[in-house]
mmJSON file of the N, C-alpha and C atoms, coordinates in Angstrom:
{"data_MODEL":{"atom_site":{
"group_PDB":["ATOM","ATOM","ATOM","ATOM","ATOM","ATOM","ATOM","ATOM","ATOM","ATOM","ATOM","ATOM","ATOM","ATOM","ATOM","ATOM","ATOM","ATOM","ATOM","ATOM","ATOM","ATOM","ATOM","ATOM","ATOM","ATOM","ATOM","ATOM","ATOM","ATOM","ATOM","ATOM","ATOM","ATOM","ATOM","ATOM","ATOM","ATOM","ATOM","ATOM","ATOM","ATOM","ATOM","ATOM","ATOM","ATOM","ATOM","ATOM","ATOM","ATOM","ATOM","ATOM","ATOM","ATOM","ATOM","ATOM","ATOM","ATOM","ATOM","ATOM","ATOM","ATOM","ATOM","ATOM","ATOM","ATOM","ATOM","ATOM","ATOM","ATOM","ATOM","ATOM","ATOM","ATOM","ATOM","ATOM","ATOM","ATOM","ATOM","ATOM","ATOM","ATOM","ATOM","ATOM","ATOM","ATOM","ATOM","ATOM","ATOM","ATOM","ATOM","ATOM","ATOM","ATOM","ATOM","ATOM","ATOM","ATOM","ATOM","ATOM","ATOM","ATOM","ATOM","ATOM","ATOM","ATOM","ATOM","ATOM","ATOM","ATOM","ATOM","ATOM","ATOM","ATOM","ATOM","ATOM","ATOM","ATOM","ATOM","ATOM","ATOM","ATOM","ATOM","ATOM","ATOM","ATOM","ATOM","ATOM","ATOM","ATOM","ATOM","ATOM","ATOM","ATOM","ATOM","ATOM","ATOM","ATOM","ATOM","ATOM","ATOM","ATOM","ATOM","ATOM","ATOM","ATOM","ATOM","ATOM","ATOM","ATOM","ATOM","ATOM","ATOM","ATOM","ATOM","ATOM","ATOM","ATOM","ATOM","ATOM","ATOM","ATOM","ATOM","ATOM","ATOM","ATOM","ATOM","ATOM","ATOM","ATOM","ATOM","ATOM","ATOM","ATOM","ATOM","ATOM","ATOM","ATOM","ATOM","ATOM","ATOM","ATOM","ATOM","ATOM","ATOM","ATOM","ATOM","ATOM","ATOM","ATOM","ATOM","ATOM","ATOM","ATOM","ATOM","ATOM","ATOM","ATOM","ATOM","ATOM","ATOM","ATOM","ATOM","ATOM","ATOM","ATOM","ATOM","ATOM","ATOM","ATOM","ATOM","ATOM","ATOM","ATOM","ATOM","ATOM","ATOM","ATOM","ATOM","ATOM","ATOM","ATOM","ATOM","ATOM","ATOM","ATOM","ATOM","ATOM","ATOM","ATOM","ATOM","ATOM","ATOM","ATOM","ATOM","ATOM","ATOM","ATOM","ATOM","ATOM"],
"id":[1,2,3,4,5,6,7,8,9,10,11,12,13,14,15,16,17,18,19,20,21,22,23,24,25,26,27,28,29,30,31,32,33,34,35,36,37,38,39,40,41,42,43,44,45,46,47,48,49,50,51,52,53,54,55,56,57,58,59,60,61,62,63,64,65,66,67,68,69,70,71,72,73,74,75,76,77,78,79,80,81,82,83,84,85,86,87,88,89,90,91,92,93,94,95,96,97,98,99,100,101,102,103,104,105,106,107,108,109,110,111,112,113,114,115,116,117,118,119,120,121,122,123,124,125,126,127,128,129,130,131,132,133,134,135,136,137,138,139,140,141,142,143,144,145,146,147,148,149,150,151,152,153,154,155,156,157,158,159,160,161,162,163,164,165,166,167,168,169,170,171,172,173,174,175,176,177,178,179,180,181,182,183,184,185,186,187,188,189,190,191,192,193,194,195,196,197,198,199,200,201,202,203,204,205,206,207,208,209,210,211,212,213,214,215,216,217,218,219,220,221,222,223,224,225,226,227,228,229,230,231,232,233,234,235,236,237,238,239,240],
"type_symbol":["N","C","C","N","C","C","N","C","C","N","C","C","N","C","C","N","C","C","N","C","C","N","C","C","N","C","C","N","C","C","N","C","C","N","C","C","N","C","C","N","C","C","N","C","C","N","C","C","N","C","C","N","C","C","N","C","C","N","C","C","N","C","C","N","C","C","N","C","C","N","C","C","N","C","C","N","C","C","N","C","C","N","C","C","N","C","C","N","C","C","N","C","C","N","C","C","N","C","C","N","C","C","N","C","C","N","C","C","N","C","C","N","C","C","N","C","C","N","C","C","N","C","C","N","C","C","N","C","C","N","C","C","N","C","C","N","C","C","N","C","C","N","C","C","N","C","C","N","C","C","N","C","C","N","C","C","N","C","C","N","C","C","N","C","C","N","C","C","N","C","C","N","C","C","N","C","C","N","C","C","N","C","C","N","C","C","N","C","C","N","C","C","N","C","C","N","C","C","N","C","C","N","C","C","N","C","C","N","C","C","N","C","C","N","C","C","N","C","C","N","C","C","N","C","C","N","C","C","N","C","C","N","C","C","N","C","C","N","C","C"],
"label_atom_id":["N","CA","C","N","CA","C","N","CA","C","N","CA","C","N","CA","C","N","CA","C","N","CA","C","N","CA","C","N","CA","C","N","CA","C","N","CA","C","N","CA","C","N","CA","C","N","CA","C","N","CA","C","N","CA","C","N","CA","C","N","CA","C","N","CA","C","N","CA","C","N","CA","C","N","CA","C","N","CA","C","N","CA","C","N","CA","C","N","CA","C","N","CA","C","N","CA","C","N","CA","C","N","CA","C","N","CA","C","N","CA","C","N","CA","C","N","CA","C","N","CA","C","N","CA","C","N","CA","C","N","CA","C","N","CA","C","N","CA","C","N","CA","C","N","CA","C","N","CA","C","N","CA","C","N","CA","C","N","CA","C","N","CA","C","N","CA","C","N","CA","C","N","CA","C","N","CA","C","N","CA","C","N","CA","C","N","CA","C","N","CA","C","N","CA","C","N","CA","C","N","CA","C","N","CA","C","N","CA","C","N","CA","C","N","CA","C","N","CA","C","N","CA","C","N","CA","C","N","CA","C","N","CA","C","N","CA","C","N","CA","C","N","CA","C","N","CA","C","N","CA","C","N","CA","C","N","CA","C","N","CA","C","N","CA","C","N","CA","C","N","CA","C","N","CA","C","N","CA","C"],
"label_alt_id":[null,null,null,null,null,null,null,null,null,null,null,null,null,null,null,null,null,null,null,null,null,null,null,null,null,null,null,null,null,null,null,null,null,null,null,null,null,null,null,null,null,null,null,null,null,null,null,null,null,null,null,null,null,null,null,null,null,null,null,null,null,null,null,null,null,null,null,null,null,null,null,null,null,null,null,null,null,null,null,null,null,null,null,null,null,null,null,null,null,null,null,null,null,null,null,null,null,null,null,null,null,null,null,null,null,null,null,null,null,null,null,null,null,null,null,null,null,null,null,null,null,null,null,null,null,null,null,null,null,null,null,null,null,null,null,null,null,null,null,null,null,null,null,null,null,null,null,null,null,null,null,null,null,null,null,null,null,null,null,null,null,null,null,null,null,null,null,null,null,null,null,null,null,null,null,null,null,null,null,null,null,null,null,null,null,null,null,null,null,null,null,null,null,null,null,null,null,null,null,null,null,null,null,null,null,null,null,null,null,null,null,null,null,null,null,null,null,null,null,null,null,null,null,null,null,null,null,null,null,null,null,null,null,null,null,null,null,null,null,null],
"label_comp_id":["MET","MET","MET","ARG","ARG","ARG","GLY","GLY","GLY","GLU","GLU","GLU","ARG","ARG","ARG","ASN","ASN","ASN","ALA","ALA","ALA","PHE","PHE","PHE","ALA","ALA","ALA","LEU","LEU","LEU","LEU","LEU","LEU","ASP","ASP","ASP","GLU","GLU","GLU","SER","SER","SER","SER","SER","SER","LYS","LYS","LYS","VAL","VAL","VAL","ALA","ALA","ALA","LEU","LEU","LEU","ILE","ILE","ILE","THR","THR","THR","GLN","GLN","GLN","LEU","LEU","LEU","LEU","LEU","LEU","GLU","GLU","GLU","GLN","GLN","GLN","ASP","ASP","ASP","PRO","PRO","PRO","GLY","GLY","GLY","LEU","LEU","LEU","LEU","LEU","LEU","ARG","ARG","ARG","VAL","VAL","VAL","ALA","ALA","ALA","GLN","GLN","GLN","VAL","VAL","VAL","VAL","VAL","VAL","GLN","GLN","GLN","LYS","LYS","LYS","SER","SER","SER","HIS","HIS","HIS","SER","SER","SER","GLY","GLY","GLY","PRO","PRO","PRO","LEU","LEU","LEU","PRO","PRO","PRO","SER","SER","SER","PRO","PRO","PRO","GLU","GLU","GLU","ASP","ASP","ASP","PHE","PHE","PHE","ALA","ALA","ALA","ASP","ASP","ASP","TYR","TYR","TYR","GLU","GLU","GLU","ARG","ARG","ARG","ALA","ALA","ALA","LEU","LEU","LEU","VAL","VAL","VAL","GLY","GLY","GLY","SER","SER","SER","CYS","CYS","CYS","GLU","GLU","GLU","ARG","ARG","ARG","ILE","ILE","ILE","LEU","LEU","LEU","LYS","LYS","LYS","MET","MET","MET","ALA","ALA","ALA","GLU","GLU","GLU","ARG","ARG","ARG","GLN","GLN","GLN","GLN","GLN","GLN","GLU","GLU","GLU","VAL","VAL","VAL","ALA","ALA","ALA","TYR","TYR","TYR","ASP","ASP","ASP","LEU","LEU","LEU","ASN","ASN","ASN"],
"label_asym_id":["A","A","A","A","A","A","A","A","A","A","A","A","A","A","A","A","A","A","A","A","A","A","A","A","A","A","A","A","A","A","A","A","A","A","A","A","A","A","A","A","A","A","A","A","A","A","A","A","A","A","A","A","A","A","A","A","A","A","A","A","A","A","A","A","A","A","A","A","A","A","A","A","A","A","A","A","A","A","A","A","A","A","A","A","A","A","A","A","A","A","A","A","A","A","A","A","A","A","A","A","A","A","A","A","A","A","A","A","A","A","A","A","A","A","A","A","A","A","A","A","A","A","A","A","A","A","A","A","A","A","A","A","A","A","A","A","A","A","A","A","A","A","A","A","A","A","A","A","A","A","A","A","A","A","A","A","A","A","A","A","A","A","A","A","A","A","A","A","A","A","A","A","A","A","A","A","A","A","A","A","A","A","A","A","A","A","A","A","A","A","A","A","A","A","A","A","A","A","A","A","A","A","A","A","A","A","A","A","A","A","A","A","A","A","A","A","A","A","A","A","A","A","A","A","A","A","A","A","A","A","A","A","A","A","A","A","A","A","A","A"],
"label_entity_id":["1","1","1","1","1","1","1","1","1","1","1","1","1","1","1","1","1","1","1","1","1","1","1","1","1","1","1","1","1","1","1","1","1","1","1","1","1","1","1","1","1","1","1","1","1","1","1","1","1","1","1","1","1","1","1","1","1","1","1","1","1","1","1","1","1","1","1","1","1","1","1","1","1","1","1","1","1","1","1","1","1","1","1","1","1","1","1","1","1","1","1","1","1","1","1","1","1","1","1","1","1","1","1","1","1","1","1","1","1","1","1","1","1","1","1","1","1","1","1","1","1","1","1","1","1","1","1","1","1","1","1","1","1","1","1","1","1","1","1","1","1","1","1","1","1","1","1","1","1","1","1","1","1","1","1","1","1","1","1","1","1","1","1","1","1","1","1","1","1","1","1","1","1","1","1","1","1","1","1","1","1","1","1","1","1","1","1","1","1","1","1","1","1","1","1","1","1","1","1","1","1","1","1","1","1","1","1","1","1","1","1","1","1","1","1","1","1","1","1","1","1","1","1","1","1","1","1","1","1","1","1","1","1","1","1","1","1","1","1","1"],
"label_seq_id":[1,1,1,2,2,2,3,3,3,4,4,4,5,5,5,6,6,6,7,7,7,8,8,8,9,9,9,10,10,10,11,11,11,12,12,12,13,13,13,14,14,14,15,15,15,16,16,16,17,17,17,18,18,18,19,19,19,20,20,20,21,21,21,22,22,22,23,23,23,24,24,24,25,25,25,26,26,26,27,27,27,28,28,28,29,29,29,30,30,30,31,31,31,32,32,32,33,33,33,34,34,34,35,35,35,36,36,36,37,37,37,38,38,38,39,39,39,40,40,40,41,41,41,42,42,42,43,43,43,44,44,44,45,45,45,46,46,46,47,47,47,48,48,48,49,49,49,50,50,50,51,51,51,52,52,52,53,53,53,54,54,54,55,55,55,56,56,56,57,57,57,58,58,58,59,59,59,60,60,60,61,61,61,62,62,62,63,63,63,64,64,64,65,65,65,66,66,66,67,67,67,68,68,68,69,69,69,70,70,70,71,71,71,72,72,72,73,73,73,74,74,74,75,75,75,76,76,76,77,77,77,78,78,78,79,79,79,80,80,80],
"pdbx_PDB_ins_code":[null,null,null,null,null,null,null,null,null,null,null,null,null,null,null,null,null,null,null,null,null,null,null,null,null,null,null,null,null,null,null,null,null,null,null,null,null,null,null,null,null,null,null,null,null,null,null,null,null,null,null,null,null,null,null,null,null,null,null,null,null,null,null,null,null,null,null,null,null,null,null,null,null,null,null,null,null,null,null,null,null,null,null,null,null,null,null,null,null,null,null,null,null,null,null,null,null,null,null,null,null,null,null,null,null,null,null,null,null,null,null,null,null,null,null,null,null,null,null,null,null,null,null,null,null,null,null,null,null,null,null,null,null,null,null,null,null,null,null,null,null,null,null,null,null,null,null,null,null,null,null,null,null,null,null,null,null,null,null,null,null,null,null,null,null,null,null,null,null,null,null,null,null,null,null,null,null,null,null,null,null,null,null,null,null,null,null,null,null,null,null,null,null,null,null,null,null,null,null,null,null,null,null,null,null,null,null,null,null,null,null,null,null,null,null,null,null,null,null,null,null,null,null,null,null,null,null,null,null,null,null,null,null,null,null,null,null,null,null,null],
"Cartn_x":[-31.768,-30.586,-29.953,-30.514,-30.104,-30.018,-30.912,-31.061,-30.119,-29.694,-28.935,-27.367,-26.869,-25.54,-24.525,-23.403,-22.177,-21.657,-21.984,-21.281,-19.855,-19.191,-17.891,-17.177,-17.73,-16.932,-17.19,-17.946,-17.941,-16.833,-16.063,-15.004,-13.847,-13.039,-11.612,-10.933,-9.545,-8.678,-8.308,-7.925,-7.419,-8.923,-9.894,-11.147,-11.365,-11.264,-11.305,-10.389,-8.895,-8.112,-8.283,-8.889,-9.226,-10.398,-11.523,-12.517,-12.138,-11.289,-11.026,-9.993,-9.158,-8.282,-9.088,-10.2,-11.135,-11.915,-12.473,-13.163,-12.209,-11.027,-10.175,-9.703,-9.672,-9.351,-10.306,-11.529,-12.824,-12.855,-12.749,-12.769,-11.413,-10.535,-9.366,-9.58,-10.526,-10.933,-11.593,-11.855,-12.59,-11.827,-10.342,-9.513,-9.164,-9.504,-8.87,-8.094,-7.1,-6.013,-5.806,-5.966,-5.6,-4.534,-3.68,-2.642,-2.759,-2.855,-2.942,-1.595,-0.927,0.495,0.171,0.579,0.57,1.749,2.177,3.384,3.103,4.059,3.921,5.448,5.569,6.679,6.45,7.244,6.955,8.452,8.155,9.337,9.15,10.141,9.728,10.072,10.745,11.112,10.445,10.263,9.696,10.65,10.419,11.163,12.07,13.033,14.123,13.364,12.598,11.798,10.988,10.075,9.339,10.433,11.348,12.446,12.745,13.07,13.715,12.445,11.311,10.101,9.882,10.01,9.816,10.869,12.162,13.221,12.904,12.475,12.064,10.901,10.027,9.056,9.282,10.243,10.738,12.262,13.13,14.56,14.639,15.394,15.689,14.57,13.708,12.491,13.224,14.049,14.695,15.306,16.13,16.694,15.931,14.83,13.695,12.933,12.721,12.236,13.208,14.513,15.405,15.477,15.501,15.484,14.313,13.221,11.803,12.13,12.465,12.654,13.592,14.702,15.428,14.957,14.128,13.538,12.694,11.753,10.736,11.595,12.519,13.534,14.005,14.46,14.831,13.8,12.527,11.447,11.01,11.073,10.85,11.711,13.055,14.174,14.043,13.493,13.476,12.227,11.414,10.016,10.265,11.387,11.771,12.675],
"Cartn_y":[-18.048,-18.65,-19.592,-19.716,-20.534,-21.973,-22.731,-23.916,-24.224,-23.007,-23.113,-23.6,-24.416,-24.851,-23.958,-23.577,-22.621,-23.334,-22.666,-23.529,-23.304,-22.246,-22.008,-22.818,-23.233,-24.571,-25.622,-26.011,-27.4,-27.602,-26.319,-26.379,-26.977,-27.617,-27.904,-26.851,-26.752,-25.652,-25.034,-25.784,-25.258,-24.412,-25.053,-24.384,-23.069,-23.136,-21.757,-20.702,-21.058,-20.024,-19.553,-20.493,-20.237,-19.134,-19.355,-18.473,-17.073,-17.097,-15.874,-15.004,-15.737,-15.077,-14.48,-15.223,-14.525,-13.373,-13.388,-12.407,-11.176,-11.244,-10.239,-9.602,-10.551,-9.915,-9.103,-9.403,-8.688,-7.364,-7.482,-6.207,-6.132,-5.469,-5.443,-4.487,-3.691,-3.211,-3.995,-5.289,-6.185,-6.237,-6.48,-6.74,-5.59,-5.63,-4.502,-5.076,-4.457,-4.85,-3.896,-4.334,-3.397,-3.795,-2.987,-3.31,-2.175,-3.007,-2.255,-2.681,-1.354,-1.643,-0.909,-1.617,-1.184,-0.989,-0.012,0.199,0.41,0.002,0.228,0.603,1.829,2.144,2.777,2.414,2.874,3.581,4.782,5.497,6.88,7.444,8.913,9.756,9.118,9.733,9.068,9.569,9.125,8.181,7.254,6.094,6.892,6.262,7.037,7.326,6.515,6.932,8.012,8.066,9.356,10.505,10.237,11.374,12.266,11.281,11.715,12.305,11.874,12.357,13.93,14.201,15.355,16.563,15.928,16.644,17.028,16.284,16.577,17.827,17.714,18.442,19.933,19.873,21.105,20.999,21.465,21.531,22.2,21.323,21.726,21.166,20.542,19.909,18.957,17.974,16.888,17.552,18.38,19.292,19.68,20.114,20.8,19.742,18.508,17.369,16.857,16.918,16.304,17.026,18.455,19.386,19.224,19.146,19.164,17.801,16.752,15.498,15.576,16.389,16.639,17.503,18.335,19.509,18.309,17.371,16.822,15.837,15.327,14.321,15.047,16.509,17.133,17.457,17.832,17.911,16.852,15.604,14.423,13.963,14.313,14.291,15.065,16.356,17.45,16.942,16.294,15.947,15.011,14.061,12.902,13.377],
"Cartn_z":[-9.593,-9.953,-8.956,-7.963,-6.787,-7.316,-7.936,-8.368,-9.541,-10.347,-11.458,-11.256,-12.07,-12.128,-12.758,-12.148,-12.468,-13.55,-14.969,-16.079,-15.97,-15.566,-15.397,-14.708,-13.381,-12.553,-13.153,-13.981,-14.807,-15.771,-16.264,-17.162,-16.555,-17.229,-17.098,-16.977,-16.258,-16.217,-17.564,-18.448,-19.726,-20.549,-20.42,-20.915,-20.158,-18.946,-17.965,-18.546,-18.734,-19.239,-20.367,-21.306,-22.859,-22.875,-21.988,-21.919,-21.089,-20.261,-19.57,-20.619,-21.374,-22.355,-23.371,-23.876,-24.991,-24.453,-23.369,-22.6,-22.557,-22.126,-22.021,-23.183,-24.191,-25.645,-26.281,-25.895,-26.188,-25.434,-24.171,-23.598,-22.416,-22.531,-21.798,-20.694,-20.758,-19.534,-18.277,-18.678,-17.738,-16.512,-16.673,-15.705,-14.844,-13.746,-12.855,-11.868,-11.485,-10.569,-9.551,-8.191,-7.283,-6.181,-5.645,-4.906,-3.598,-2.358,-1.315,-0.583,-0.153,0.577,1.855,2.972,4.342,5.083,5.338,6.044,7.531,8.427,9.755,10.444,11.386,11.69,13.267,13.926,15.38,15.862,16.673,17.248,17.213,17.645,17.794,16.523,15.632,14.402,13.199,12.197,11.159,10.462,9.619,8.94,8.059,7.607,6.725,5.638,4.869,3.719,3.737,5.018,5.25,5.378,6.135,6.411,4.973,3.819,2.598,2.122,2.197,1.4,2.277,3.43,4.142,3.637,3.474,2.984,1.532,0.755,-0.797,-0.802,0.15,0.118,0.653,1.739,2.315,2.985,2.034,2.352,3.672,4.656,6.101,6.892,6.41,7.475,8.376,8.063,8.362,9.748,9.64,10.674,11.707,11.252,12.241,13.112,12.353,13.121,14.157,13.749,14.692,15.992,15.794,16.995,17.56,17.051,17.65,18.745,18.173,18.932,20.169,19.767,20.827,22.09,21.776,22.766,23.485,22.696,23.508,24.482,24.15,24.924,26.118,25.895,27.143,28.118,27.702,28.302,29.109,28.656,29.146,30.382,30.242,31.19,32.315,32.077,32.967,34.01,33.564,34.341,35.184,35.026,35.861,36.956],
"occupancy":[1.0,1.0,1.0,1.0,1.0,1.0,1.0,1.0,1.0,1.0,1.0,1.0,1.0,1.0,1.0,1.0,1.0,1.0,1.0,1.0,1.0,1.0,1.0,1.0,1.0,1.0,1.0,1.0,1.0,1.0,1.0,1.0,1.0,1.0,1.0,1.0,1.0,1.0,1.0,1.0,1.0,1.0,1.0,1.0,1.0,1.0,1.0,1.0,1.0,1.0,1.0,1.0,1.0,1.0,1.0,1.0,1.0,1.0,1.0,1.0,1.0,1.0,1.0,1.0,1.0,1.0,1.0,1.0,1.0,1.0,1.0,1.0,1.0,1.0,1.0,1.0,1.0,1.0,1.0,1.0,1.0,1.0,1.0,1.0,1.0,1.0,1.0,1.0,1.0,1.0,1.0,1.0,1.0,1.0,1.0,1.0,1.0,1.0,1.0,1.0,1.0,1.0,1.0,1.0,1.0,1.0,1.0,1.0,1.0,1.0,1.0,1.0,1.0,1.0,1.0,1.0,1.0,1.0,1.0,1.0,1.0,1.0,1.0,1.0,1.0,1.0,1.0,1.0,1.0,1.0,1.0,1.0,1.0,1.0,1.0,1.0,1.0,1.0,1.0,1.0,1.0,1.0,1.0,1.0,1.0,1.0,1.0,1.0,1.0,1.0,1.0,1.0,1.0,1.0,1.0,1.0,1.0,1.0,1.0,1.0,1.0,1.0,1.0,1.0,1.0,1.0,1.0,1.0,1.0,1.0,1.0,1.0,1.0,1.0,1.0,1.0,1.0,1.0,1.0,1.0,1.0,1.0,1.0,1.0,1.0,1.0,1.0,1.0,1.0,1.0,1.0,1.0,1.0,1.0,1.0,1.0,1.0,1.0,1.0,1.0,1.0,1.0,1.0,1.0,1.0,1.0,1.0,1.0,1.0,1.0,1.0,1.0,1.0,1.0,1.0,1.0,1.0,1.0,1.0,1.0,1.0,1.0,1.0,1.0,1.0,1.0,1.0,1.0,1.0,1.0,1.0,1.0,1.0,1.0,1.0,1.0,1.0,1.0,1.0,1.0],
"B_iso_or_equiv":[0.0,0.0,0.0,0.0,0.0,0.0,0.0,0.0,0.0,0.0,0.0,0.0,0.0,0.0,0.0,0.0,0.0,0.0,0.0,0.0,0.0,0.0,0.0,0.0,0.0,0.0,0.0,0.0,0.0,0.0,0.0,0.0,0.0,0.0,0.0,0.0,0.0,0.0,0.0,0.0,0.0,0.0,0.0,0.0,0.0,0.0,0.0,0.0,0.0,0.0,0.0,0.0,0.0,0.0,0.0,0.0,0.0,0.0,0.0,0.0,0.0,0.0,0.0,0.0,0.0,0.0,0.0,0.0,0.0,0.0,0.0,0.0,0.0,0.0,0.0,0.0,0.0,0.0,0.0,0.0,0.0,0.0,0.0,0.0,0.0,0.0,0.0,0.0,0.0,0.0,0.0,0.0,0.0,0.0,0.0,0.0,0.0,0.0,0.0,0.0,0.0,0.0,0.0,0.0,0.0,0.0,0.0,0.0,0.0,0.0,0.0,0.0,0.0,0.0,0.0,0.0,0.0,0.0,0.0,0.0,0.0,0.0,0.0,0.0,0.0,0.0,0.0,0.0,0.0,0.0,0.0,0.0,0.0,0.0,0.0,0.0,0.0,0.0,0.0,0.0,0.0,0.0,0.0,0.0,0.0,0.0,0.0,0.0,0.0,0.0,0.0,0.0,0.0,0.0,0.0,0.0,0.0,0.0,0.0,0.0,0.0,0.0,0.0,0.0,0.0,0.0,0.0,0.0,0.0,0.0,0.0,0.0,0.0,0.0,0.0,0.0,0.0,0.0,0.0,0.0,0.0,0.0,0.0,0.0,0.0,0.0,0.0,0.0,0.0,0.0,0.0,0.0,0.0,0.0,0.0,0.0,0.0,0.0,0.0,0.0,0.0,0.0,0.0,0.0,0.0,0.0,0.0,0.0,0.0,0.0,0.0,0.0,0.0,0.0,0.0,0.0,0.0,0.0,0.0,0.0,0.0,0.0,0.0,0.0,0.0,0.0,0.0,0.0,0.0,0.0,0.0,0.0,0.0,0.0,0.0,0.0,0.0,0.0,0.0,0.0],
"pdbx_formal_charge":[null,null,null,null,null,null,null,null,null,null,null,null,null,null,null,null,null,null,null,null,null,null,null,null,null,null,null,null,null,null,null,null,null,null,null,null,null,null,null,null,null,null,null,null,null,null,null,null,null,null,null,null,null,null,null,null,null,null,null,null,null,null,null,null,null,null,null,null,null,null,null,null,null,null,null,null,null,null,null,null,null,null,null,null,null,null,null,null,null,null,null,null,null,null,null,null,null,null,null,null,null,null,null,null,null,null,null,null,null,null,null,null,null,null,null,null,null,null,null,null,null,null,null,null,null,null,null,null,null,null,null,null,null,null,null,null,null,null,null,null,null,null,null,null,null,null,null,null,null,null,null,null,null,null,null,null,null,null,null,null,null,null,null,null,null,null,null,null,null,null,null,null,null,null,null,null,null,null,null,null,null,null,null,null,null,null,null,null,null,null,null,null,null,null,null,null,null,null,null,null,null,null,null,null,null,null,null,null,null,null,null,null,null,null,null,null,null,null,null,null,null,null,null,null,null,null,null,null,null,null,null,null,null,null,null,null,null,null,null,null],
"auth_seq_id":[1,1,1,2,2,2,3,3,3,4,4,4,5,5,5,6,6,6,7,7,7,8,8,8,9,9,9,10,10,10,11,11,11,12,12,12,13,13,13,14,14,14,15,15,15,16,16,16,17,17,17,18,18,18,19,19,19,20,20,20,21,21,21,22,22,22,23,23,23,24,24,24,25,25,25,26,26,26,27,27,27,28,28,28,29,29,29,30,30,30,31,31,31,32,32,32,33,33,33,34,34,34,35,35,35,36,36,36,37,37,37,38,38,38,39,39,39,40,40,40,41,41,41,42,42,42,43,43,43,44,44,44,45,45,45,46,46,46,47,47,47,48,48,48,49,49,49,50,50,50,51,51,51,52,52,52,53,53,53,54,54,54,55,55,55,56,56,56,57,57,57,58,58,58,59,59,59,60,60,60,61,61,61,62,62,62,63,63,63,64,64,64,65,65,65,66,66,66,67,67,67,68,68,68,69,69,69,70,70,70,71,71,71,72,72,72,73,73,73,74,74,74,75,75,75,76,76,76,77,77,77,78,78,78,79,79,79,80,80,80],
"auth_comp_id":["MET","MET","MET","ARG","ARG","ARG","GLY","GLY","GLY","GLU","GLU","GLU","ARG","ARG","ARG","ASN","ASN","ASN","ALA","ALA","ALA","PHE","PHE","PHE","ALA","ALA","ALA","LEU","LEU","LEU","LEU","LEU","LEU","ASP","ASP","ASP","GLU","GLU","GLU","SER","SER","SER","SER","SER","SER","LYS","LYS","LYS","VAL","VAL","VAL","ALA","ALA","ALA","LEU","LEU","LEU","ILE","ILE","ILE","THR","THR","THR","GLN","GLN","GLN","LEU","LEU","LEU","LEU","LEU","LEU","GLU","GLU","GLU","GLN","GLN","GLN","ASP","ASP","ASP","PRO","PRO","PRO","GLY","GLY","GLY","LEU","LEU","LEU","LEU","LEU","LEU","ARG","ARG","ARG","VAL","VAL","VAL","ALA","ALA","ALA","GLN","GLN","GLN","VAL","VAL","VAL","VAL","VAL","VAL","GLN","GLN","GLN","LYS","LYS","LYS","SER","SER","SER","HIS","HIS","HIS","SER","SER","SER","GLY","GLY","GLY","PRO","PRO","PRO","LEU","LEU","LEU","PRO","PRO","PRO","SER","SER","SER","PRO","PRO","PRO","GLU","GLU","GLU","ASP","ASP","ASP","PHE","PHE","PHE","ALA","ALA","ALA","ASP","ASP","ASP","TYR","TYR","TYR","GLU","GLU","GLU","ARG","ARG","ARG","ALA","ALA","ALA","LEU","LEU","LEU","VAL","VAL","VAL","GLY","GLY","GLY","SER","SER","SER","CYS","CYS","CYS","GLU","GLU","GLU","ARG","ARG","ARG","ILE","ILE","ILE","LEU","LEU","LEU","LYS","LYS","LYS","MET","MET","MET","ALA","ALA","ALA","GLU","GLU","GLU","ARG","ARG","ARG","GLN","GLN","GLN","GLN","GLN","GLN","GLU","GLU","GLU","VAL","VAL","VAL","ALA","ALA","ALA","TYR","TYR","TYR","ASP","ASP","ASP","LEU","LEU","LEU","ASN","ASN","ASN"],
"auth_asym_id":["A","A","A","A","A","A","A","A","A","A","A","A","A","A","A","A","A","A","A","A","A","A","A","A","A","A","A","A","A","A","A","A","A","A","A","A","A","A","A","A","A","A","A","A","A","A","A","A","A","A","A","A","A","A","A","A","A","A","A","A","A","A","A","A","A","A","A","A","A","A","A","A","A","A","A","A","A","A","A","A","A","A","A","A","A","A","A","A","A","A","A","A","A","A","A","A","A","A","A","A","A","A","A","A","A","A","A","A","A","A","A","A","A","A","A","A","A","A","A","A","A","A","A","A","A","A","A","A","A","A","A","A","A","A","A","A","A","A","A","A","A","A","A","A","A","A","A","A","A","A","A","A","A","A","A","A","A","A","A","A","A","A","A","A","A","A","A","A","A","A","A","A","A","A","A","A","A","A","A","A","A","A","A","A","A","A","A","A","A","A","A","A","A","A","A","A","A","A","A","A","A","A","A","A","A","A","A","A","A","A","A","A","A","A","A","A","A","A","A","A","A","A","A","A","A","A","A","A","A","A","A","A","A","A","A","A","A","A","A","A"],
"auth_atom_id":["N","CA","C","N","CA","C","N","CA","C","N","CA","C","N","CA","C","N","CA","C","N","CA","C","N","CA","C","N","CA","C","N","CA","C","N","CA","C","N","CA","C","N","CA","C","N","CA","C","N","CA","C","N","CA","C","N","CA","C","N","CA","C","N","CA","C","N","CA","C","N","CA","C","N","CA","C","N","CA","C","N","CA","C","N","CA","C","N","CA","C","N","CA","C","N","CA","C","N","CA","C","N","CA","C","N","CA","C","N","CA","C","N","CA","C","N","CA","C","N","CA","C","N","CA","C","N","CA","C","N","CA","C","N","CA","C","N","CA","C","N","CA","C","N","CA","C","N","CA","C","N","CA","C","N","CA","C","N","CA","C","N","CA","C","N","CA","C","N","CA","C","N","CA","C","N","CA","C","N","CA","C","N","CA","C","N","CA","C","N","CA","C","N","CA","C","N","CA","C","N","CA","C","N","CA","C","N","CA","C","N","CA","C","N","CA","C","N","CA","C","N","CA","C","N","CA","C","N","CA","C","N","CA","C","N","CA","C","N","CA","C","N","CA","C","N","CA","C","N","CA","C","N","CA","C","N","CA","C","N","CA","C","N","CA","C","N","CA","C","N","CA","C","N","CA","C","N","CA","C"],
"pdbx_PDB_model_num":[1,1,1,1,1,1,1,1,1,1,1,1,1,1,1,1,1,1,1,1,1,1,1,1,1,1,1,1,1,1,1,1,1,1,1,1,1,1,1,1,1,1,1,1,1,1,1,1,1,1,1,1,1,1,1,1,1,1,1,1,1,1,1,1,1,1,1,1,1,1,1,1,1,1,1,1,1,1,1,1,1,1,1,1,1,1,1,1,1,1,1,1,1,1,1,1,1,1,1,1,1,1,1,1,1,1,1,1,1,1,1,1,1,1,1,1,1,1,1,1,1,1,1,1,1,1,1,1,1,1,1,1,1,1,1,1,1,1,1,1,1,1,1,1,1,1,1,1,1,1,1,1,1,1,1,1,1,1,1,1,1,1,1,1,1,1,1,1,1,1,1,1,1,1,1,1,1,1,1,1,1,1,1,1,1,1,1,1,1,1,1,1,1,1,1,1,1,1,1,1,1,1,1,1,1,1,1,1,1,1,1,1,1,1,1,1,1,1,1,1,1,1,1,1,1,1,1,1,1,1,1,1,1,1,1,1,1,1,1,1]
}}}
């Protein structure tokens, strides 16, 4: 295959679109779409969205998380 030319690369743009459209019509499962989402958050508490998720999963968990953070902060102040 090394010496062979790529026939697709030789097509003009409209021919490429037509060929891809034809292939997808023959087999709609041919096209796979993937989406990757990356979030970043820094701080002593979860992001607001994560906080809401915790509360939905377990009512009262936000209050518990806040109390835990407050206790950790008190300990940090006591050590200084």
